[in-house]
C-alpha positions in Angstrom: 6.0 -16.4 -6.8 2.3 -16.0 -6.0 2.8 -12.9 -3.9 2.9 -9.9 -6.2 3.6 -6.6 -4.5 4.4 -4.3 -7.5 2.9 -3.7 -10.9 2.9 -1.2 -13.7 -0.4 -0.4 -15.5 -1.7 1.9 -18.2 -5.0 3.7 -17.8 -7.0 5.2 -20.7 -10.0 7.2 -19.6 -12.9 7.3 -22.0 -13.1 10.1 -24.6 -16.0 12.4 -24.6 -18.7 11.9 -27.2 -19.0 14.4 -30.1 -21.7 17.0 -30.2 -23.8 17.1 -33.4 -25.4 19.7 -35.6 -28.9 18.7 -36.6 -32.2 20.6 -37.2 -35.7 19.9 -36.2 -37.8 19.3 -39.3 -41.3 18.0 -38.7 -44.4 18.0 -40.8 -45.9 21.1 -39.4 -42.5 22.7 -38.3 -40.2 22.5 -41.3 -38.0 25.3 -39.8 -37.9 24.0 -36.2 -34.4 25.2 -35.6 -31.3 23.6 -34.2 -31.7 20.4 -32.2 -28.2 18.8 -31.9 -27.5 17.4 -28.4 -24.2 17.2 -26.6 -21.9 14.2 -26.4 -21.7 12.2 -23.3 -18.8 12.4 -20.9 -16.2 9.6 -21.1 -15.9 7.1 -18.3 -13.3 7.7 -15.5 -11.0 5.1 -13.9 -10.9 4.7 -10.1 -8.8 2.7 -7.8 -10.5 1.2 -4.8 -8.8 -0.3 -1.7 -10.3 -3.7 -0.8 -9.3 -5.6 2.3 -10.4 -8.9 0.6 -7.5 -8.7 -1.9 -4.0 -9.6 -0.7 -1.7 -9.1 -3.7 -1.5 -7.2 -7.0 -1.5 -10.4 -9.0 -4.6 -9.2 -11.0 -2.3 -6.6 -12.6 0.6 -8.9 -13.4 -0.6 -9.8 -16.9 -3.6 -7.5 -17.5 -1.9 -4.1 -17.6 -3.9 -1.9 -20.0 -7.4 -0.7 -18.9 -9.7 1.5 -21.0 -12.8 3.1 -19.8 -15.9 3.4 -22.0 -16.2 6.3 -24.4 -19.1 8.7 -24.2 -21.8 8.4 -26.8 -22.2 11.1 -29.5 -25.1 13.5 -29.3 -28.2 13.0 -31.3 -31.0 15.0 -32.9 -34.2 16.1 -31.2 -32.2 17.7 -28.3 -30.9 14.2 -27.2 -27.7 14.1 -25.3 -25.3 11.2 -25.6 -25.0 8.7 -22.7 -22.1 9.0 -20.3 -19.4 6.3 -20.5 -19.4 3.8 -17.7 -16.8 4.4 -15.0 -14.2 1.7 -14.3 -13.3 0.6 -10.8 -10.1 -1.3 -10.2 -9.7 -3.0 -6.8 -6.3 -3.2 -5.1 -5.1 -4.3 -1.7 -5.3 -2.0 1.2 -1.9 -0.4 1.6 -1.3 0.2 -2.2 0.8 3.3 -3.0 0.3 4.8 -6.4 2.8 6.9 -8.3 3.3 8.2 -11.8 5.6 5.9 -13.7 7.1 8.6 -15.9 7.9 11.2 -13.2 7.9 9.1 -10.0 5.5 11.6 -8.4 3.5 10.2 -5.5 -0.2 10.3 -6.3 -2.2 8.5 -3.5 -1.8 6.1 -0.7 -4.9 3.8 -0.4 -4.5 2.9 3.3 -8.1 2.3 4.3 -10.7 -0.2 3.2 -13.2 1.4 0.7 -11.0 4.4 0.0 -11.3 5.5 -3.6 -9.1 7.7 -5.9 -9.9 8.9 -9.4 -6.7 8.5 -11.4 -7.8 9.1 -14.9 -10.7 11.4 -15.7 -13.0 10.9 -18.7 -13.1 13.7 -21.3 -16.0 16.1 -21.5 -18.5 15.7 -24.2 -18.7 18.0 -27.1 -21.4 20.7 -27.6 -24.2 20.3 -30.0 -25.4 23.2 -32.2 -28.3 24.0 -29.7 -25.7 25.9 -27.7 -24.7 28.2 -30.6 -28.2 29.5 -31.6 -28.8 33.2 -31.1 -31.0 36.0 -32.5 -28.5 36.6 -35.3 -27.5 33.0 -35.8 -30.8 31.0 -36.1 -29.4 28.1 -38.0 -26.0 27.4 -36.4 -24.0 24.6 -37.9 -21.3 24.6 -35.3 -20.6 21.8 -33.0 -17.5 20.6 -31.0 -15.8 17.3 -30.6 -15.5 15.5 -27.3 -12.3 16.0 -25.3 -9.9 13.0 -25.0 -9.7 11.2 -21.7 -6.7 11.3 -19.5 -3.9 8.7 -20.0 -1.4 7.6 -17.4 1.1 4.9 -16.8 1.1 4.2 -13.1 3.4 2.2 -10.7 1.5 0.3 -8.0 3.5 -0.7 -4.9 2.0 -2.7 -2.1 3.1 -1.9 1.5 1.3 -4.3 3.8 -0.3 -2.8 7.0 1.3 -4.4 10.0 2.1 -3.1 13.5 5.2 -5.2 14.0 7.9 -6.4 11.5 10.4 -9.2 11.9 14.0 -8.9 10.9 16.7 -11.5 10.9 19.0 -13.8 9.0 17.6 -16.8 7.2 16.7 -19.6 9.7 16.7 -17.2 12.6 13.3 -18.6 13.6 11.0 -15.8 12.3 8.5 -18.1 10.7 8.5 -20.3 13.7 7.9 -17.3 15.9 4.9 -16.1 13.9 3.4 -19.6 13.9 3.9 -19.7 17.7 2.1 -16.4 18.5 -0.5 -16.3 15.8 -2.7 -18.5 13.6 -0.5 -17.9 10.5 1.1 -21.0 9.1 4.2 -20.0 7.0 6.5 -22.7 5.8 9.1 -23.9 8.2 12.1 -26.1 7.3 15.7 -26.7 8.2 17.2 -24.9 5.2 17.5 -21.2 4.5 15.1 -19.0 2.5 12.0 -21.1 3.3 10.1 -17.8 3.4 9.7 -16.5 -0.2 7.0 -13.9 0.4 5.7 -11.8 3.4 3.4 -13.5 5.8 0.9 -11.7 8.1 -0.3 -13.0 11.4 -2.8 -11.5 13.9 -1.5 -11.9 17.5 -4.5 -11.8 19.9 -3.3 -10.9 23.4 -6.8 -11.1 24.9 -10.4 -10.8 23.8 -10.2 -7.1 22.9 -6.6 -6.5 22.1 -4.5 -7.7 19.1 -1.9 -6.6 16.7 -0.6 -7.6 13.3 2.9 -8.9 12.8 4.7 -9.2 9.4 7.4 -11.8 8.5 9.6 -11.1 5.5 12.3 -13.3 3.9 15.5 -13.4 5.8 18.2 -10.7 5.1 21.8 -11.5 4.3 24.9 -9.3 4.0 24.7 -7.3 0.8 20.9 -7.2 0.7 20.8 -3.5 0.2 22.7 -4.1 -3.1 20.3 -6.9 -4.2 21.7 -10.0 -2.6 19.1 -12.6 -1.4 15.3 -12.0 -1.3 14.7 -9.9 1.8 15.5 -6.5 0.2 12.6 -6.9 -2.2 10.2 -6.9 0.7 11.7 -4.4 3.1 9.1 -1.9 1.9 6.5 -3.9 3.8 8.1 -2.8 7.1 7.7 0.9 6.3 4.3 1.2 8.0 5.2 -0.8 11.1 5.5 0.8 14.6 8.1 -1.6 15.9 10.8 -3.9 14.5 11.8 -7.2 16.2 15.3 -8.3 15.3 15.5 -12.0 15.8 18.9 -13.5 16.4 19.8 -17.2 16.4 22.0 -17.7 19.5 22.5 -21.4 18.9 23.6 -21.7 15.2 24.4 -25.2 13.9 27.7 -23.9 12.5 30.2 -23.1 15.2 32.0 -20.7 12.8 28.9 -18.4 12.7 29.2 -15.4 15.0 25.6 -14.3 16.0 26.9 -10.8 17.1 28.5 -10.2 13.7 25.4 -11.3 11.9 23.2 -9.1 14.0 25.4 -6.1 13.2 25.3 -6.9 9.5 21.5 -6.9 9.5 21.4 -3.5 11.1 23.9 -2.2 8.6 21.9 -3.4 5.7 18.8 -1.8 7.2 20.6 1.5 7.4 21.9 1.3 3.8 18.4 0.5 2.5 16.4 3.3 4.3 17.4 5.7 7.0 13.8 6.1 8.2 13.4 2.3 8.6 16.7 2.2 10.4 15.5 4.8 12.9 12.3 2.9 13.8 12.0 1.5 17.3 13.8 -1.8 17.3 13.9 -4.6 19.9 16.4 -7.4 20.1 15.0 -10.9 20.4 17.4 -13.7 21.2 15.8 -16.9 19.8 16.5 -20.6 20.4 17.6 -20.2 24.1 16.2 -23.7 24.7 19.3 -25.1 22.9 21.9 -23.5 25.3 22.8 -24.5 28.8 22.6 -21.1 30.5 20.2 -18.8 28.6 20.7 -15.8 31.0 24.5 -16.0 30.7 24.3 -16.3 26.9 21.9 -13.3 26.7 24.2 -11.2 28.9 27.3 -12.1 26.9 25.5 -11.3 23.6 24.3 -7.9 24.8 27.7 -7.0 26.1 29.5 -8.0 22.9 26.9 -6.3 20.8 26.8 -3.1 22.8 23.1 -3.1 22.9 21.3 -0.8 25.3 17.7 -1.2 24.2 14.9 -3.7 25.1 16.1 -7.3 24.8 14.1 -10.6 25.2 15.3 -14.2 25.3 12.8 -16.6 23.8 12.3 -20.0 22.2 9.8 -19.7 19.4 9.7 -23.5 19.1 8.9 -24.3 22.8 7.2 -21.0 23.6 9.6 -19.9 26.3 9.3 -16.1 26.8 6.9 -15.6 23.8 3.9 -14.6 26.0 5.8 -12.0 27.9 7.1 -10.6 24.6 3.7 -10.3 23.0 2.3 -8.5 26.1 5.3 -6.1 26.1 4.7 -5.4 22.4 1.0 -4.7 23.0 1.8 -2.2 25.7 4.3 -0.5 23.5 1.9 -0.2 20.6 -0.9 1.1 22.8 1.5 3.7 24.3 2.8 4.8 20.9 -0.6 5.1 19.4 -1.9 7.1 22.3 1.1 9.4 22.0 0.4 9.9 18.2 -3.2 10.7 19.0 -2.2 13.2 21.7 0.2 14.9 19.3 -2.4 15.1 16.5 -4.9 16.6 18.9 -2.4 19.2 20.2 -1.4 20.2 16.7 -5.0 20.9 15.9 -5.5 23.1 19.0 -2.2 25.0 18.3 -3.3 26.1 14.9 -3.7 29.9 14.7 -7.2 31.3 14.6 -7.7 33.5 11.5 -11.2 34.6 12.3 -11.7 38.4 12.4 -12.9 39.8 15.8 -16.6 40.7 15.9 -17.9 43.9 17.4 
């Protein structure tokens, strides 16, 4: 599988260089005094979010990273050189946590965002810092501090506005091919999608959104059945979930209503927050039934659904344009509401300034 969305790495920041105890002895200054310089600081390790990287495959096999050690101090008041910092590039949307404790450390959600995760050790002090009026020939110096060491867990959560849910062969890949330039694999057998696919849906020249397609879910996915549960994390950042349902299955024994309810139940078992996200019902393959309106009405009644519902055909394009426009309007409204709430929370903060007279 080429798409790697999790990795464990070990970071070793550079140790600080040691300070030295030396004395200045020149031809005309045989008693020149202490001249030992400090050691250089060890190199630190940074993680940098880069939108040009899509997976964590670079950390699949190379898992140990060591930054450069600081140089030792020298005589003649010369300080050691600082160790070179190390910058590790990861995809935008990478979440970093401590492997040992599970503590969340940083979420690299913006391009160019940096986070220092292992600091280099400070350099040791040379004997020039220990001279005094009563100690004119100090022989003390200190060693450099060790750099920080961490074992980190990297988890990629792709940045998408809309996520697709559904059973295998519900038509998710066909839908994303229909409304965007993404070209995921499509075939007449289940589990053709083995890794998440992202597509940019351009509604008009200035408006667009990103949609994510993950492998189909099956009953028992929350306990590890199938592939979809491995990628449900990629729906965590979405603003809207589209639940695609095949209303014209090839097997007459398949009940679309029961399958739809099973998917929602697996979602609830996996993550309550994901379950509570806004979710729309999308009835796919209506071009294969005689009366699409009646089929949609019967499905909604049997399911007990009271939310937004759309009947489409991802293959022929029926209803897809109306659906994308509705999604765009929903996303714009939700983002405007979030911005208004953020602005109101700022204005409602108490003023702690003291009154002036």
